[in-house]
SETOR-570116 format. One record per atom (N, C-alpha, C): x, y, z; residue number from 0. Coordinates in steps of 0.05 Angstrom, whole numbers. Atoms other than C-alpha are relative to their C-alpha. Example, Ala and Ser with C-alpha at 12.3 -4.5 7.8 and 13.67 -1.06 7.14 Angstrom:
// SETOR-570116
MARZA       px       py       pz   resi
MARZA       18      -24        0      0
MARZA      246      -90      156      0
MARZA       18       24        0      0
MARZA      -16      -24       -1      1
MARZA      273      -21      143      1
MARZA      -15       22       14      1
//
This chain:
// SETOR-570116
MARZA       px       py       pz   resi
MARZA       28      -12       -5      0
MARZA     1522      308     -568      0
MARZA       11       30       14      0
MARZA        5      -27      -12      1
MARZA     1511      385     -556      1
MARZA      -13       -1       27      1
MARZA       16       -2      -29      2
MARZA     1487      410     -487      2
MARZA      -25        2       -6      2
MARZA       28       -3        2      3
MARZA     1425      429     -515      3
MARZA      -16      -26       -8      3
MARZA       11       28        7      4
MARZA     1411      358     -549      4
MARZA       -7      -17       28      4
MARZA        3       15      -30      5
MARZA     1428      328     -478      5
MARZA      -26       11       15      5
MARZA       24       -8      -17      6
MARZA     1381      372     -441      6
MARZA      -29       -6      -15      6
MARZA       16        9       16      7
MARZA     1330      356     -498      7
MARZA      -12      -24       11      7
MARZA       -2       27      -12      8
MARZA     1337      284     -476      8
MARZA      -10       -5       26      8
MARZA        1        2      -31      9
MARZA     1339      291     -403      9
MARZA      -29       14        4      9
MARZA       26       -8      -13     10
MARZA     1273      333     -404     10
MARZA      -25      -14       -8     10
MARZA       20       23       12     11
MARZA     1236      283     -449     11
MARZA       -3      -22       14     11
MARZA       -4       35      -23     12
MARZA     1256      219     -405     12
MARZA      -14       11       29     12
MARZA       18      -11      -29     13
MARZA     1229      264     -343     13
MARZA      -24        7       -5     13
MARZA       23       -1        3     14
MARZA     1169      278     -377     14
MARZA      -11      -23       -4     14
MARZA        7       25        0     15
MARZA     1158      211     -396     15
MARZA       -6      -14       28     15
MARZA       -5       20      -24     16
MARZA     1174      183     -329     16
MARZA      -29       18       19     16
MARZA       20      -17      -14     17
MARZA     1121      240     -297     17
MARZA      -25      -12      -10     17
MARZA       22        7       17     18
MARZA     1068      220     -344     18
MARZA       -5      -27       12     18
MARZA        3       16      -11     19
MARZA     1077      149     -326     19
MARZA       -4       -6       28     19
MARZA        8        2      -28     20
MARZA     1076      160     -254     20
MARZA      -29        8        6     20
MARZA       19      -15      -10     21
MARZA     1018      207     -256     21
MARZA      -24      -28      -15     21
MARZA       24       23        3     22
MARZA      975      142     -296     22
MARZA        2      -16       19     22
MARZA        3       17      -23     23
MARZA      997       94     -248     23
MARZA       -8        5       22     23
MARZA       20       -9      -30     24
MARZA      973      134     -186     24
MARZA      -23       -1       -8     24
MARZA       28       -3        6     25
MARZA      908      145     -225     25
MARZA      -10      -32        6     25
MARZA       11       36        1     26
MARZA      898       58     -234     26
MARZA        0        0       26     26
MARZA       -2        8      -25     27
MARZA      925       57     -171     27
MARZA      -18        1       25     27
MARZA       18      -12      -19     28
MARZA      882       99     -131     28
MARZA      -36       -5      -10     28
MARZA       28        1       10     29
MARZA      814       86     -174     29
MARZA      -11      -24       11     29
MARZA       15       21      -14     30
MARZA      761       49     -139     30
MARZA      -20       -7      -16     30
MARZA       20       11       18     31
MARZA      717       -3     -171     31
MARZA      -26       19        2     31
MARZA       29       -8        1     32
MARZA      645       16     -195     32
MARZA      -15      -13       19     32
MARZA       13       10      -24     33
MARZA      594       14     -142     33
MARZA      -29        0      -16     33
MARZA       24       -5       17     34
MARZA      528       -8     -178     34
MARZA      -17        8       16     34
MARZA       21      -14      -16     35
MARZA      486       22     -121     35
MARZA        6       30       -5     35
MARZA       -6      -25        8     36
MARZA      518       92     -144     36
MARZA      -14       11      -29     36
MARZA        2       -8       33     37
MARZA      498       91     -221     37
MARZA      -30      -12       -7     37
MARZA       29       15        6     38
MARZA      433       78     -257     38
MARZA        9      -23      -21     38
MARZA       -7       27       11     39
MARZA      426        6     -289     39
MARZA        6        5      -32     39
MARZA       -2        0       28     40
MARZA      447       -4     -358     40
MARZA      -19      -17      -16     40
MARZA       10       17        9     41
MARZA      401      -57     -373     41
MARZA      -27      -11       25     41
MARZA       20        8      -21     42
MARZA      334      -74     -338     42
MARZA      -20      -25      -11     42
MARZA       16       26        6     43
MARZA      297     -141     -341     43
MARZA      -10      -16       23     43
MARZA        7       19      -22     44
MARZA      260     -196     -305     44
MARZA       22      -26        3     44
MARZA      -22       23       -1     45
MARZA      296     -257     -276     45
MARZA       -7      -24      -25     45
MARZA        6       22       30     46
MARZA      254     -303     -325     46
MARZA       14        8      -24     46
MARZA      -13       -1       26     47
MARZA      277     -268     -383     47
MARZA       31        5        3     47
MARZA      -29        4       -7     48
MARZA      352     -261     -358     48
MARZA        9      -29       -7     48
MARZA        0       26        3     49
MARZA      346     -333     -350     49
MARZA       -3      -22      -25     49
MARZA        8       11       22     50
MARZA      317     -353     -415     50
MARZA       20       14      -18     50
MARZA      -22      -13       18     51
MARZA      371     -302     -450     51
MARZA       22      -22        2     51
MARZA      -31       18        0     52
MARZA      422     -350     -425     52
MARZA       -4      -28       -3     52
MARZA       10       25       10     53
MARZA      387     -416     -430     53
MARZA        0       -3      -37     53
MARZA        5       -5       29     54
MARZA      369     -392     -507     54
MARZA       32       -4      -14     54
MARZA      -25       -5       15     55
MARZA      445     -373     -519     55
MARZA       17       16       13     55
MARZA      -14       -8      -23     56
MARZA      497     -361     -471     56
MARZA       19       19      -14     56
MARZA      -19      -17       12     57
MARZA      545     -324     -523     57
MARZA      -19       29       -1     57
MARZA       15      -26        6     58
MARZA      490     -272     -538     58
MARZA      -11       10       22     58
MARZA        9      -11      -26     59
MARZA      466     -265     -471     59
MARZA       24       17       16     59
MARZA      -24      -17      -17     60
MARZA      538     -247     -442     60
MARZA        6       22      -16     60
MARZA       -4      -26       14     61
MARZA      548     -201     -498     61
MARZA      -20       25       10     61
MARZA       19      -27      -16     62
MARZA      483     -158     -470     62
MARZA       -1        2       30     62
MARZA        1       -1      -33     63
MARZA      487     -174     -399     63
MARZA       27       -2       16     63
MARZA      -31       -2      -17     64
MARZA      561     -187     -378     64
MARZA       21       12      -10     64
MARZA      -19      -15        5     65
MARZA      597     -133     -406     65
MARZA       15       12       15     65
MARZA      -12      -10      -29     66
MARZA      653     -103     -359     66
MARZA      -18       26        8     66
MARZA       11      -23      -13     67
MARZA      620      -53     -314     67
MARZA      -31        6      -12     67
MARZA       25       -3       11     68
MARZA      552      -65     -337     68
MARZA      -21       -8       21     68
MARZA       20        1      -24     69
MARZA      496      -54     -286     69
MARZA      -23       -9       -8     69
MARZA       25       13        2     70
MARZA      438     -100     -289     70
MARZA      -18        4       18     70
MARZA       20       -4      -26     71
MARZA      373      -85     -254     71
MARZA      -21      -23       -9     71
MARZA       15       27       -3     72
MARZA      330     -154     -240     72
MARZA      -24        3       16     72
MARZA       19        6      -15     73
MARZA      258     -157     -220     73
MARZA       -7      -34        0     73
MARZA        6       30       -2     74
MARZA      236     -223     -190     74
MARZA      -14       -8       24     74
MARZA       15        9      -20     75
MARZA      202     -266     -141     75
MARZA       23      -19       19     75
MARZA      -16       17      -16     76
MARZA      242     -292      -84     76
MARZA       -6      -27       11     76
MARZA        6       32      -11     77
MARZA      249     -370      -77     77
MARZA       20       -7       24     77
MARZA      -14        8      -17     78
MARZA      301     -377      -29     78
MARZA       26       23        9     78
MARZA      -15      -22      -12     79
MARZA      355     -340       15     79
MARZA       24      -16       12     79
MARZA      -21       14      -16     80
MARZA      423     -364       44     80
MARZA       24       18        2     80
MARZA      -26      -24       -9     81
MARZA      491     -340       68     81
MARZA       23      -21      -17     81
MARZA      -25       14       15     82
MARZA      559     -357       22     82
MARZA       23       -7       24     82
MARZA      -20        5      -23     83
MARZA      624     -380       61     83
MARZA       13       24        9     83
MARZA      -10      -26      -15     84
MARZA      646     -304       63     84
MARZA      -21       13        9     84
MARZA       20      -13      -19     85
MARZA      577     -290      101     85
MARZA      -14       22      -13     85
MARZA       17      -21       18     86
MARZA      545     -249       44     86
MARZA      -25      -15       -2     86
MARZA       28        8       11     87
MARZA      468     -259       36     87
MARZA       -1       -5      -23     87
MARZA        8       13       26     88
MARZA      449     -296      -27     88
MARZA      -29        3       -7     88
MARZA       29        2        7     89
MARZA      381     -287      -55     89
MARZA      -10      -15      -32     89
MARZA        8        6       28     90
MARZA      350     -333     -109     90
MARZA      -24       13      -15     90
MARZA       17      -10        5     91
MARZA      304     -307     -154     91
MARZA      -17      -26      -17     91
MARZA       14       19       13     92
MARZA      247     -350     -191     92
MARZA        7        5      -29     92
MARZA       -1        1       31     93
MARZA      253     -369     -267     93
MARZA      -16      -18       -7     93
MARZA       22       15        9     94
MARZA      209     -407     -310     94
MARZA       12      -27       -2     94
MARZA       -6       29       -6     95
MARZA      252     -470     -299     95
MARZA        4      -16       22     95
MARZA        3       13      -31     96
MARZA      244     -516     -244     96
MARZA       24      -10        4     96
MARZA      -28        1       -7     97
MARZA      303     -517     -208     97
MARZA       18       18       -2     97
MARZA      -22      -23        6     98
MARZA      342     -461     -236     98
MARZA      -11       27       13     98
MARZA        5      -24      -17     99
MARZA      347     -396     -208     99
MARZA       15       21       -9     99
MARZA      -23      -22        4    100
MARZA      380     -324     -214    100
MARZA       11        0       26    100
MARZA      -13        1      -29    101
MARZA      429     -331     -158    101
MARZA       19       31        6    101
MARZA      -12      -23       -5    102
MARZA      445     -261     -132    102
MARZA       12        4       24    102
MARZA      -17       -1      -26    103
MARZA      500     -245      -80    103
MARZA        1       28        5    103
MARZA        6      -27      -14    104
MARZA      483     -186      -40    104
MARZA       23        4       16    104
MARZA      -20      -13       -7    105
MARZA      533     -136      -24    105
MARZA      -14       20       22    105
MARZA       17      -17      -20    106
MARZA      478      -88       14    106
MARZA      -17      -11       12    106
MARZA       13       12      -19    107
MARZA      434      -98       67    107
MARZA      -31       -8      -14    107
MARZA       24        9       13    108
MARZA      370     -141       51    108
MARZA      -19       12        8    108
MARZA       20       -7      -13    109
MARZA      326     -119      103    109
MARZA      -19      -24        6    109
MARZA       25       20       -4    110
MARZA      263     -156      115    110
MARZA      -12      -19      -23    110
MARZA        7       19       28    111
MARZA      260     -198       48    111
MARZA       -8      -26       17    111
MARZA        1       31        1    112
MARZA      227     -269       53    112
MARZA       -9      -10      -22    112
MARZA        8       23       31    113
MARZA      210     -326       -1    113
MARZA      -27       20       -2    113
MARZA       27      -14        2    114
MARZA      153     -298      -34    114
MARZA       -4       27       -9    114
MARZA        1      -31        6    115
MARZA      173     -227      -38    115
MARZA        3        7      -27    115
MARZA      -10      -19       22    116
MARZA      174     -181      -99    116
MARZA       25       13        4    116
MARZA      -18      -16       -9    117
MARZA      239     -154     -104    117
MARZA       20       13      -24    117
MARZA      -22       -8       25    118
MARZA      284     -109     -153    118
MARZA       32        7       14    118
MARZA      -32       -4       -6    119
MARZA      362     -116     -148    119
MARZA       15       10      -25    119
MARZA      -22       -8       19    120
MARZA      421      -83     -187    120
MARZA       19       -9        9    120
MARZA      -23        1       -4    121
MARZA      485     -107     -196    121
MARZA       14      -13      -31    121
MARZA      -13       14       21    122
MARZA      534     -150     -243    122
MARZA       -4      -24       -8    122
MARZA        9       33        4    123
MARZA      510     -211     -283    123
MARZA       30      -11      -15    123
MARZA      -26       13        7    124
MARZA      570     -258     -287    124
MARZA       -4      -24      -18    124
MARZA       -4       17       19    125
MARZA      541     -309     -331    125
MARZA      -17      -24       15    125
MARZA       10       24       -8    126
MARZA      512     -377     -327    126
MARZA       20      -20        4    126
MARZA      -15       23       -7    127
MARZA      546     -433     -286    127
MARZA       -9      -21       12    127
MARZA        7       22      -18    128
MARZA      541     -496     -256    128
MARZA      -22      -19      -19    128
MARZA       18       16       11    129
MARZA      493     -547     -273    129
MARZA       18      -25      -10    129
MARZA      -11       26       12    130
MARZA      499     -623     -305    130
MARZA      -22      -10      -17    130
MARZA       17        6       15    131
MARZA      462     -638     -364    131
MARZA       -6      -30       -1    131
MARZA        0       32       -2    132
MARZA      472     -711     -354    132
MARZA      -20      -11       16    132
MARZA       12        3      -23    133
MARZA      443     -713     -286    133
MARZA      -26       19       -2    133
MARZA       25      -14        3    134
MARZA      387     -665     -307    134
MARZA        1       20       17    134
MARZA        0      -22      -25    135
MARZA      409     -606     -256    135
MARZA        5       20      -23    135
MARZA       -8      -22       16    136
MARZA      405     -540     -289    136
MARZA       15       20        9    136
MARZA      -15      -19      -15    137
MARZA      451     -485     -279    137
MARZA      -17       27        7    137
MARZA       10      -27      -12    138
MARZA      441     -418     -248    138
MARZA        9       25      -17    138
MARZA      -10      -25        9    139
MARZA      454     -347     -276    139
MARZA        7       13       25    139
MARZA      -14      -15      -18    140
MARZA      497     -309     -230    140
MARZA        4       33        3    140
MARZA       -5      -35       -8    141
MARZA      497     -234     -202    141
MARZA       14       -2       22    141
MARZA      -20       -9      -32    142
MARZA      552     -207     -156    142
MARZA       -3       32        8    142
MARZA       -2      -28      -10    143
MARZA      551     -138     -118    143
MARZA      -24       11       -3    143
MARZA       27      -13        2    144
MARZA      479     -135     -116    144
MARZA      -11       17       23    144
MARZA       12      -19      -19    145
MARZA      440      -80      -81    145
MARZA      -32       -1       -1    145
MARZA       32        3        4    146
MARZA      361      -78      -65    146
MARZA        0       30      -11    146
MARZA        6      -26        8    147
MARZA      331      -20     -108    147
MARZA      -29       13       12    147
MARZA       29      -12      -11    148
MARZA      282       23      -74    148
MARZA      -19        9      -10    148
//
């Protein structure tokens, strides 16, 4: 091998290492998308969101649960609690008795109480839980939710 060929190979390898290090650093320092900082991709009501998942989960996931899809939901508060991680959870009314849209809050909830109309935005993770044999309906879950002012 000639010295020119060796030098070309060396600079090519060093260039690829530099590019790989740059891409790795970018992904290492990239912060997750904050739903509070962006406008929603989809707007719906809690009843419509629940009906979409109850009718066809696959189609609803394609519409509401895509990666980094921020969903804004209007609804009436039917209950409030805290999960084991000490995050507030707001339940929104649906048209199905015993089912709700379960919203895990990341931001403050203020002075919300049952019966209040609210507008939240966050990430829809789909429908989960329930037991058809026992007549228990599943809930639709949203995470990293914030109140929309």
